[in-house]
N, C-alpha and C positions, 0 to 999 in steps of 0.2 A: 907128538900126536894130539895131546890135549889142547895145545895152543891152536891147532888147526880146527878142532871141533868148536872151541870157544869163539874163534874168529868167524867161523861159518854161522854159528848161532847168532852172533851179533849182527852179521849181514842179513840174515833171514829176518830177524826181529825188526831191523830198520826198514826192510822192504815191506813187511806187513804193516808197520806203522804208516809208512808213506802211502800205501794203497788205501788204508782206512781213511787217512786224512784227505786224500784226493777224492775218494768216493763221497765223503761227507760234504766236501766243498762243492762238488758237482751237483749233488742233490739240492743244496741250498740255492745255487745259481739257477737250476732248472725250476725250482719252486717259484723263484722271483720272476722268471720269465712267464710262467703260467699265470701268476697273479698280477702281472703288469696290466696297465690300462689299455694297452694296444691290443685290440681284438679285431680279427679280420671277419668280414661278413662274406658268406658264400651264398650264391644264388644258383640253383640248379635249373638247367634249361627246361626240364619237363615239369617244373613246379607250376601250380595254377597261378601264382602271383606273377611269374615271368610271362606266362601266356597272356595274362590280362594286360601287362605293360606292353608287350609286343603288339597286341591287337590295337591298343590305344595309339601307339606310335604309327602303325600302318594307317589308321584312320586319319591321323593328323597329316601324314605325308600325302594321302590321296586327296585331301581337300585343297 
C-alpha cells in the first residue's frame, strides 16, 4: 500500500514539474514572438487615412 502511494506521489510530482517547465518555456517563446521585429500594419477601411488614399487613387484613375 505504501509503495503505491509513493509511486503515485512520484508520478504526480513529475507531472507538475513537466507542466511548470512547459508553461515557462511557452511564456518565453511567446515573449520572443511579441518582441520580434516583425510587426504587421493594419489599415481600417473607415479610417481617414484610407479614405484619403482611396480618393487620391480615384482621382488618378479618372485622369
